[in-house]
N, CA, C and O atoms as a CHARMM CRD file, in Angstrom:
* protein
*
  260
    1    1 MET  N    120.62800 106.84900 124.48900 PROA 1      0.00000
    2    1 MET  CA   121.56500 106.74100 125.77700 PROA 1      0.00000
    3    1 MET  C    121.51600 108.32500 126.11700 PROA 1      0.00000
    4    1 MET  O    121.60200 109.25000 125.30900 PROA 1      0.00000
    5    2 PRO  N    121.34800 108.40100 127.57700 PROA 2      0.00000
    6    2 PRO  CA   121.65800 110.00500 128.08700 PROA 2      0.00000
    7    2 PRO  C    123.00800 110.18000 128.56400 PROA 2      0.00000
    8    2 PRO  O    123.83800 109.30700 128.81300 PROA 2      0.00000
    9    3 LYS  N    123.11900 111.54300 128.66400 PROA 3      0.00000
   10    3 LYS  CA   124.54400 112.20700 128.66100 PROA 3      0.00000
   11    3 LYS  C    124.87000 111.67200 130.19400 PROA 3      0.00000
   12    3 LYS  O    123.98800 111.48600 131.03200 PROA 3      0.00000
   13    4 ILE  N    126.31300 111.45100 130.42500 PROA 4      0.00000
   14    4 ILE  CA   126.67100 111.46800 131.64400 PROA 4      0.00000
   15    4 ILE  C    127.15700 112.60500 132.13500 PROA 4      0.00000
   16    4 ILE  O    127.83200 113.38600 131.46500 PROA 4      0.00000
   17    5 LYS  N    126.77400 112.81400 133.62500 PROA 5      0.00000
   18    5 LYS  CA   127.07300 114.18800 134.46400 PROA 5      0.00000
   19    5 LYS  C    128.59400 113.96300 134.86200 PROA 5      0.00000
   20    5 LYS  O    129.07900 113.01200 135.47500 PROA 5      0.00000
   21    6 THR  N    129.24600 115.14700 134.32500 PROA 6      0.00000
   22    6 THR  CA   130.87800 115.27900 134.99300 PROA 6      0.00000
   23    6 THR  C    130.84500 115.82100 136.40100 PROA 6      0.00000
   24    6 THR  O    130.23400 116.82200 136.77700 PROA 6      0.00000
   25    7 ASN  N    131.64200 114.95700 137.17000 PROA 7      0.00000
   26    7 ASN  CA   131.90000 115.28200 138.55500 PROA 7      0.00000
   27    7 ASN  C    132.37500 116.74100 138.60900 PROA 7      0.00000
   28    7 ASN  O    133.53300 116.81300 138.19500 PROA 7      0.00000
   29    8 ARG  N    131.92200 117.80800 138.94200 PROA 8      0.00000
   30    8 ARG  CA   132.44200 119.16700 138.94000 PROA 8      0.00000
   31    8 ARG  C    133.90100 119.21100 139.60100 PROA 8      0.00000
   32    8 ARG  O    135.00400 119.50400 139.13800 PROA 8      0.00000
   33    9 SER  N    133.47900 118.81700 140.83000 PROA 9      0.00000
   34    9 SER  CA   134.85500 118.78300 141.78600 PROA 9      0.00000
   35    9 SER  C    136.27700 118.17400 140.83600 PROA 9      0.00000
   36    9 SER  O    137.40500 118.66800 140.85200 PROA 9      0.00000
   37   10 ALA  N    135.89400 117.17100 140.17100 PROA 10     0.00000
   38   10 ALA  CA   137.29400 116.40600 139.73900 PROA 10     0.00000
   39   10 ALA  C    137.43300 117.13800 138.23500 PROA 10     0.00000
   40   10 ALA  O    138.39400 116.90800 137.50100 PROA 10     0.00000
   41   11 ARG  N    136.50500 117.91600 137.93100 PROA 11     0.00000
   42   11 ARG  CA   137.12400 118.58000 136.27000 PROA 11     0.00000
   43   11 ARG  C    137.73400 119.81100 136.85200 PROA 11     0.00000
   44   11 ARG  O    138.42400 120.51000 136.10900 PROA 11     0.00000
   45   12 LYS  N    137.55300 120.16500 138.13000 PROA 12     0.00000
   46   12 LYS  CA   138.26000 121.55300 138.07000 PROA 12     0.00000
   47   12 LYS  C    139.64100 120.72800 138.79700 PROA 12     0.00000
   48   12 LYS  O    140.49100 121.61800 138.82300 PROA 12     0.00000
   49   13 ARG  N    140.00300 120.00300 139.14200 PROA 13     0.00000
   50   13 ARG  CA   141.16400 119.40500 140.06800 PROA 13     0.00000
   51   13 ARG  C    141.97300 118.81000 138.75600 PROA 13     0.00000
   52   13 ARG  O    143.18900 118.77200 138.94300 PROA 13     0.00000
   53   14 LEU  N    141.54300 118.35000 137.49500 PROA 14     0.00000
   54   14 LEU  CA   142.28200 117.33600 136.47600 PROA 14     0.00000
   55   14 LEU  C    142.41500 117.90400 135.23000 PROA 14     0.00000
   56   14 LEU  O    141.45500 118.55600 134.82000 PROA 14     0.00000
   57   15 ARG  N    143.64300 117.77400 134.36000 PROA 15     0.00000
   58   15 ARG  CA   143.82700 118.10500 132.99700 PROA 15     0.00000
   59   15 ARG  C    144.40800 116.74900 132.38900 PROA 15     0.00000
   60   15 ARG  O    144.94200 115.82000 132.99500 PROA 15     0.00000
   61   16 LYS  N    144.16200 116.88600 131.04800 PROA 16     0.00000
   62   16 LYS  CA   144.49900 115.77300 130.11700 PROA 16     0.00000
   63   16 LYS  C    145.90100 116.04600 129.92800 PROA 16     0.00000
   64   16 LYS  O    146.34900 117.19100 130.00000 PROA 16     0.00000
   65   17 THR  N    146.45400 115.25400 129.74100 PROA 17     0.00000
   66   17 THR  CA   147.76100 115.34800 128.92500 PROA 17     0.00000
   67   17 THR  C    147.67700 115.04800 127.63700 PROA 17     0.00000
   68   17 THR  O    146.63400 114.57500 127.18700 PROA 17     0.00000
   69   18 GLY  N    149.00000 115.32700 126.68300 PROA 18     0.00000
   70   18 GLY  CA   148.65100 115.04500 125.30300 PROA 18     0.00000
   71   18 GLY  C    148.59300 113.46300 125.11100 PROA 18     0.00000
   72   18 GLY  O    147.93400 113.10100 124.13600 PROA 18     0.00000
   73   19 THR  N    149.13700 112.53100 125.83200 PROA 19     0.00000
   74   19 THR  CA   148.96900 111.05400 125.57500 PROA 19     0.00000
   75   19 THR  C    147.51200 110.55700 126.16500 PROA 19     0.00000
   76   19 THR  O    147.11600 109.41300 125.94400 PROA 19     0.00000
   77   20 GLY  N    146.77200 111.47500 126.90900 PROA 20     0.00000
   78   20 GLY  CA   145.49200 110.86700 127.33200 PROA 20     0.00000
   79   20 GLY  C    145.42400 110.61900 129.04700 PROA 20     0.00000
   80   20 GLY  O    144.38000 110.41500 129.66600 PROA 20     0.00000
   81   21 LYS  N    146.32900 110.66600 129.44200 PROA 21     0.00000
   82   21 LYS  CA   146.78700 110.51900 130.69500 PROA 21     0.00000
   83   21 LYS  C    146.13100 111.61700 131.55200 PROA 21     0.00000
   84   21 LYS  O    145.83400 112.61700 130.89800 PROA 21     0.00000
   85   22 LEU  N    145.83500 111.66300 132.87100 PROA 22     0.00000
   86   22 LEU  CA   145.30100 112.53200 133.63600 PROA 22     0.00000
   87   22 LEU  C    146.31800 113.23400 134.65000 PROA 22     0.00000
   88   22 LEU  O    147.02900 112.52400 135.36000 PROA 22     0.00000
   89   23 LYS  N    146.38200 114.51200 134.71400 PROA 23     0.00000
   90   23 LYS  CA   147.35600 115.24000 135.22200 PROA 23     0.00000
   91   23 LYS  C    146.83700 115.82100 136.64500 PROA 23     0.00000
   92   23 LYS  O    145.72000 116.32200 136.51800 PROA 23     0.00000
   93   24 ARG  N    147.29000 115.88100 137.81600 PROA 24     0.00000
   94   24 ARG  CA   146.70900 116.25200 139.07400 PROA 24     0.00000
   95   24 ARG  C    147.87700 117.24800 139.98600 PROA 24     0.00000
   96   24 ARG  O    149.10400 117.29100 139.88500 PROA 24     0.00000
   97   25 ASN  N    147.15400 117.82700 140.68300 PROA 25     0.00000
   98   25 ASN  CA   148.27400 118.57300 141.77500 PROA 25     0.00000
   99   25 ASN  C    148.23800 117.95100 142.78400 PROA 25     0.00000
  100   25 ASN  O    147.24300 117.28500 143.06800 PROA 25     0.00000
  101   26 LYS  N    149.69900 118.03800 143.85800 PROA 26     0.00000
  102   26 LYS  CA   149.81900 117.25800 144.69200 PROA 26     0.00000
  103   26 LYS  C    148.98600 117.68400 145.93700 PROA 26     0.00000
  104   26 LYS  O    148.65400 118.86500 145.84100 PROA 26     0.00000
  105   27 SER  N    148.64700 117.21800 146.82000 PROA 27     0.00000
  106   27 SER  CA   148.00600 117.59200 148.12900 PROA 27     0.00000
  107   27 SER  C    148.86700 117.69000 149.12700 PROA 27     0.00000
  108   27 SER  O    149.99400 117.19500 149.09500 PROA 27     0.00000
  109   28 LEU  N    148.44300 118.26700 149.97800 PROA 28     0.00000
  110   28 LEU  CA   149.17600 118.73700 151.49800 PROA 28     0.00000
  111   28 LEU  C    150.08100 119.85100 151.50500 PROA 28     0.00000
  112   28 LEU  O    150.99100 120.06600 152.30600 PROA 28     0.00000
  113   29 ALA  N    149.62600 120.71000 150.25700 PROA 29     0.00000
  114   29 ALA  CA   150.47000 122.17500 150.29000 PROA 29     0.00000
  115   29 ALA  C    149.55800 123.17100 150.57400 PROA 29     0.00000
  116   29 ALA  O    149.47200 124.22400 149.94200 PROA 29     0.00000
  117   30 GLY  N    148.73800 122.78800 151.70600 PROA 30     0.00000
  118   30 GLY  CA   147.59900 123.88400 151.87200 PROA 30     0.00000
  119   30 GLY  C    148.10800 124.61800 153.09300 PROA 30     0.00000
  120   30 GLY  O    148.46300 125.79600 153.13700 PROA 30     0.00000
  121   31 HSD  N    148.08800 123.81000 153.99300 PROA 31     0.00000
  122   31 HSD  CA   148.49700 124.59100 155.35700 PROA 31     0.00000
  123   31 HSD  C    149.38900 123.60400 156.13200 PROA 31     0.00000
  124   31 HSD  O    149.51200 122.42000 155.81900 PROA 31     0.00000
  125   32 PHE  N    150.12700 124.32700 157.39200 PROA 32     0.00000
  126   32 PHE  CA   150.79300 123.29900 158.34300 PROA 32     0.00000
  127   32 PHE  C    151.89900 123.14100 157.44500 PROA 32     0.00000
  128   32 PHE  O    152.35900 122.03800 157.15000 PROA 32     0.00000
  129   33 LEU  N    152.51800 124.70500 156.82000 PROA 33     0.00000
  130   33 LEU  CA   153.55400 124.56800 156.14500 PROA 33     0.00000
  131   33 LEU  C    154.81100 124.73100 156.93900 PROA 33     0.00000
  132   33 LEU  O    155.82500 124.22700 156.45500 PROA 33     0.00000
  133   34 ALA  N    154.89300 125.28900 157.95900 PROA 34     0.00000
  134   34 ALA  CA   156.18000 125.53700 158.77800 PROA 34     0.00000
  135   34 ALA  C    156.66300 124.39800 159.26600 PROA 34     0.00000
  136   34 ALA  O    157.72000 124.40900 159.89600 PROA 34     0.00000
  137   35 LYS  N    155.89300 123.12600 159.02600 PROA 35     0.00000
  138   35 LYS  CA   156.86000 122.17000 159.74900 PROA 35     0.00000
  139   35 LYS  C    157.30700 121.30500 158.56900 PROA 35     0.00000
  140   35 LYS  O    157.82900 120.23300 158.87600 PROA 35     0.00000
  141   36 LYS  N    157.18000 121.61400 157.17800 PROA 36     0.00000
  142   36 LYS  CA   157.72300 121.13600 156.12300 PROA 36     0.00000
  143   36 LYS  C    158.90700 121.67700 155.44900 PROA 36     0.00000
  144   36 LYS  O    158.98100 122.88600 155.23100 PROA 36     0.00000
  145   37 SER  N    160.03800 120.69200 155.02800 PROA 37     0.00000
  146   37 SER  CA   161.13500 121.52100 154.93300 PROA 37     0.00000
  147   37 SER  C    161.00800 122.28400 153.11900 PROA 37     0.00000
  148   37 SER  O    160.26000 121.77800 152.28300 PROA 37     0.00000
  149   38 SER  N    161.63400 123.17200 152.90200 PROA 38     0.00000
  150   38 SER  CA   161.70000 123.53700 151.82400 PROA 38     0.00000
  151   38 SER  C    161.88600 122.81700 150.37900 PROA 38     0.00000
  152   38 SER  O    161.64000 123.25200 149.25400 PROA 38     0.00000
  153   39 LYS  N    162.29200 121.83400 150.71000 PROA 39     0.00000
  154   39 LYS  CA   162.30600 120.76600 149.57000 PROA 39     0.00000
  155   39 LYS  C    161.15600 120.20500 149.22400 PROA 39     0.00000
  156   39 LYS  O    160.71100 120.17800 148.07600 PROA 39     0.00000
  157   40 ARG  N    160.61800 119.72100 150.24400 PROA 40     0.00000
  158   40 ARG  CA   159.49200 119.17900 150.18300 PROA 40     0.00000
  159   40 ARG  C    158.28200 120.03400 149.67400 PROA 40     0.00000
  160   40 ARG  O    157.44500 119.61500 148.87500 PROA 40     0.00000
  161   41 LYS  N    158.29200 121.45600 150.31300 PROA 41     0.00000
  162   41 LYS  CA   157.28600 122.46700 149.93700 PROA 41     0.00000
  163   41 LYS  C    157.20400 122.44900 148.30700 PROA 41     0.00000
  164   41 LYS  O    156.16900 122.33800 147.65000 PROA 41     0.00000
  165   42 ARG  N    158.55000 122.58500 147.79700 PROA 42     0.00000
  166   42 ARG  CA   158.86000 122.89300 146.43700 PROA 42     0.00000
  167   42 ARG  C    158.61000 121.78600 145.63800 PROA 42     0.00000
  168   42 ARG  O    158.39400 122.01400 144.44700 PROA 42     0.00000
  169   43 ASN  N    158.59300 120.66800 146.01700 PROA 43     0.00000
  170   43 ASN  CA   158.27100 119.25600 145.19700 PROA 43     0.00000
  171   43 ASN  C    156.72200 119.30000 145.38300 PROA 43     0.00000
  172   43 ASN  O    156.17700 118.92000 144.34700 PROA 43     0.00000
  173   44 LEU  N    155.90400 119.61200 146.28200 PROA 44     0.00000
  174   44 LEU  CA   154.59200 119.46800 146.18700 PROA 44     0.00000
  175   44 LEU  C    153.84300 120.65200 145.22700 PROA 44     0.00000
  176   44 LEU  O    152.62100 120.77900 145.15300 PROA 44     0.00000
  177   45 ARG  N    154.84900 121.50500 144.49500 PROA 45     0.00000
  178   45 ARG  CA   154.40800 122.64600 143.67500 PROA 45     0.00000
  179   45 ARG  C    154.15100 121.85300 142.57800 PROA 45     0.00000
  180   45 ARG  O    153.22900 122.27500 141.88100 PROA 45     0.00000
  181   46 LYS  N    154.72300 120.74900 142.17400 PROA 46     0.00000
  182   46 LYS  CA   154.82900 120.08200 140.78900 PROA 46     0.00000
  183   46 LYS  C    153.53800 119.40800 140.81200 PROA 46     0.00000
  184   46 LYS  O    152.95500 119.17000 141.86900 PROA 46     0.00000
  185   47 SER  N    153.09100 119.10200 139.68900 PROA 47     0.00000
  186   47 SER  CA   152.26100 118.23400 139.30100 PROA 47     0.00000
  187   47 SER  C    152.48700 116.93900 138.69400 PROA 47     0.00000
  188   47 SER  O    153.46600 116.70600 137.98500 PROA 47     0.00000
  189   48 THR  N    151.47000 115.99200 139.00300 PROA 48     0.00000
  190   48 THR  CA   151.79900 114.66000 138.66100 PROA 48     0.00000
  191   48 THR  C    150.66200 113.92100 137.84800 PROA 48     0.00000
  192   48 THR  O    149.63400 114.47600 137.45800 PROA 48     0.00000
  193   49 LEU  N    150.97300 112.64500 137.65300 PROA 49     0.00000
  194   49 LEU  CA   149.67400 112.03800 137.03500 PROA 49     0.00000
  195   49 LEU  C    148.91100 111.10000 137.90600 PROA 49     0.00000
  196   49 LEU  O    149.44100 110.42700 138.79000 PROA 49     0.00000
  197   50 VAL  N    147.74400 111.08800 137.63900 PROA 50     0.00000
  198   50 VAL  CA   146.81600 110.11500 138.48000 PROA 50     0.00000
  199   50 VAL  C    147.62200 108.41800 138.37100 PROA 50     0.00000
  200   50 VAL  O    148.28100 107.97600 137.43000 PROA 50     0.00000
  201   51 SER  N    147.43300 108.04900 139.08600 PROA 51     0.00000
  202   51 SER  CA   148.38800 106.60900 139.14900 PROA 51     0.00000
  203   51 SER  C    147.33100 105.56200 138.44700 PROA 51     0.00000
  204   51 SER  O    146.10000 105.54600 138.41000 PROA 51     0.00000
  205   52 SER  N    148.32700 104.70700 137.91200 PROA 52     0.00000
  206   52 SER  CA   147.47900 103.86900 136.69100 PROA 52     0.00000
  207   52 SER  C    146.36900 102.99400 137.51500 PROA 52     0.00000
  208   52 SER  O    145.59000 102.43800 136.74200 PROA 52     0.00000
  209   53 SER  N    146.12300 102.75100 138.82300 PROA 53     0.00000
  210   53 SER  CA   145.31700 101.88500 139.35700 PROA 53     0.00000
  211   53 SER  C    144.24900 102.48800 139.55300 PROA 53     0.00000
  212   53 SER  O    143.25800 101.76400 139.46000 PROA 53     0.00000
  213   54 ASP  N    143.97400 104.05200 139.90600 PROA 54     0.00000
  214   54 ASP  CA   143.19900 104.82200 139.68400 PROA 54     0.00000
  215   54 ASP  C    142.36200 105.30900 138.57300 PROA 54     0.00000
  216   54 ASP  O    141.17300 105.59800 138.70700 PROA 54     0.00000
  217   55 GLU  N    143.01700 105.38900 137.48200 PROA 55     0.00000
  218   55 GLU  CA   143.01400 106.26100 136.66700 PROA 55     0.00000
  219   55 GLU  C    141.51100 105.58300 136.09400 PROA 55     0.00000
  220   55 GLU  O    140.63200 106.43200 135.94700 PROA 55     0.00000
  221   56 LYS  N    141.21000 104.49000 135.83500 PROA 56     0.00000
  222   56 LYS  CA   139.97500 103.80200 135.21000 PROA 56     0.00000
  223   56 LYS  C    138.80700 104.45000 135.98500 PROA 56     0.00000
  224   56 LYS  O    137.90500 104.94200 135.30800 PROA 56     0.00000
  225   57 ARG  N    138.71700 104.50700 137.43400 PROA 57     0.00000
  226   57 ARG  CA   137.85500 105.09100 138.18700 PROA 57     0.00000
  227   57 ARG  C    137.55100 106.34400 138.33500 PROA 57     0.00000
  228   57 ARG  O    136.42600 106.74600 138.63300 PROA 57     0.00000
  229   58 VAL  N    138.82700 107.25100 138.07800 PROA 58     0.00000
  230   58 VAL  CA   138.83000 108.77200 137.95100 PROA 58     0.00000
  231   58 VAL  C    138.19400 109.11900 136.55600 PROA 58     0.00000
  232   58 VAL  O    137.40800 110.06500 136.55100 PROA 58     0.00000
  233   59 LYS  N    138.38800 108.60500 135.62200 PROA 59     0.00000
  234   59 LYS  CA   138.04400 108.53500 134.09100 PROA 59     0.00000
  235   59 LYS  C    136.30800 108.86100 134.03600 PROA 59     0.00000
  236   59 LYS  O    135.69500 109.78300 133.49600 PROA 59     0.00000
  237   60 LYS  N    135.81100 107.63600 134.87100 PROA 60     0.00000
  238   60 LYS  CA   134.38000 107.89000 135.00800 PROA 60     0.00000
  239   60 LYS  C    133.81700 109.03400 135.48100 PROA 60     0.00000
  240   60 LYS  O    132.63400 109.29300 135.26000 PROA 60     0.00000
  241   61 LEU  N    134.77000 109.98200 136.31400 PROA 61     0.00000
  242   61 LEU  CA   133.95100 111.10000 136.92900 PROA 61     0.00000
  243   61 LEU  C    134.31900 112.41400 135.87900 PROA 61     0.00000
  244   61 LEU  O    133.84500 113.52900 136.09500 PROA 61     0.00000
  245   62 VAL  N    135.06600 112.18300 134.92100 PROA 62     0.00000
  246   62 VAL  CA   135.17300 113.05400 133.92100 PROA 62     0.00000
  247   62 VAL  C    135.25900 112.46200 132.34600 PROA 62     0.00000
  248   62 VAL  O    136.26900 112.37300 131.64900 PROA 62     0.00000
  249   63 PRO  N    134.09000 112.14600 132.06200 PROA 63     0.00000
  250   63 PRO  CA   133.84700 111.41500 130.72500 PROA 63     0.00000
  251   63 PRO  C    134.51700 112.15400 129.46900 PROA 63     0.00000
  252   63 PRO  O    135.33800 111.62300 128.72100 PROA 63     0.00000
  253   64 TYR  N    134.03500 113.46000 129.36200 PROA 64     0.00000
  254   64 TYR  CA   134.31200 113.93100 128.64000 PROA 64     0.00000
  255   64 TYR  C    135.30400 115.09400 128.50600 PROA 64     0.00000
  256   64 TYR  O    135.20700 116.07400 127.76700 PROA 64     0.00000
  257   65 LEU  N    136.40600 114.74000 129.48800 PROA 65     0.00000
  258   65 LEU  CA   137.88100 115.51800 129.54200 PROA 65     0.00000
  259   65 LEU  C    138.68200 115.11500 128.22300 PROA 65     0.00000
  260   65 LEU  O    139.81100 115.56500 128.02500 PROA 65     0.00000
């Protein structure tokens, strides 16, 4: 059986937690920040988990993570 290629862009964006879930950073924090409130920008700095509905699909992108 050949090795599965890792999607490199996904690999750079994801980390694995101790329980095996995937951790990601939130989007929409790159630009257009003047119109966003301080509270919203502060919450965008926090990381979150990949949703359970997407997790199976995303794990195929990073099989050896």
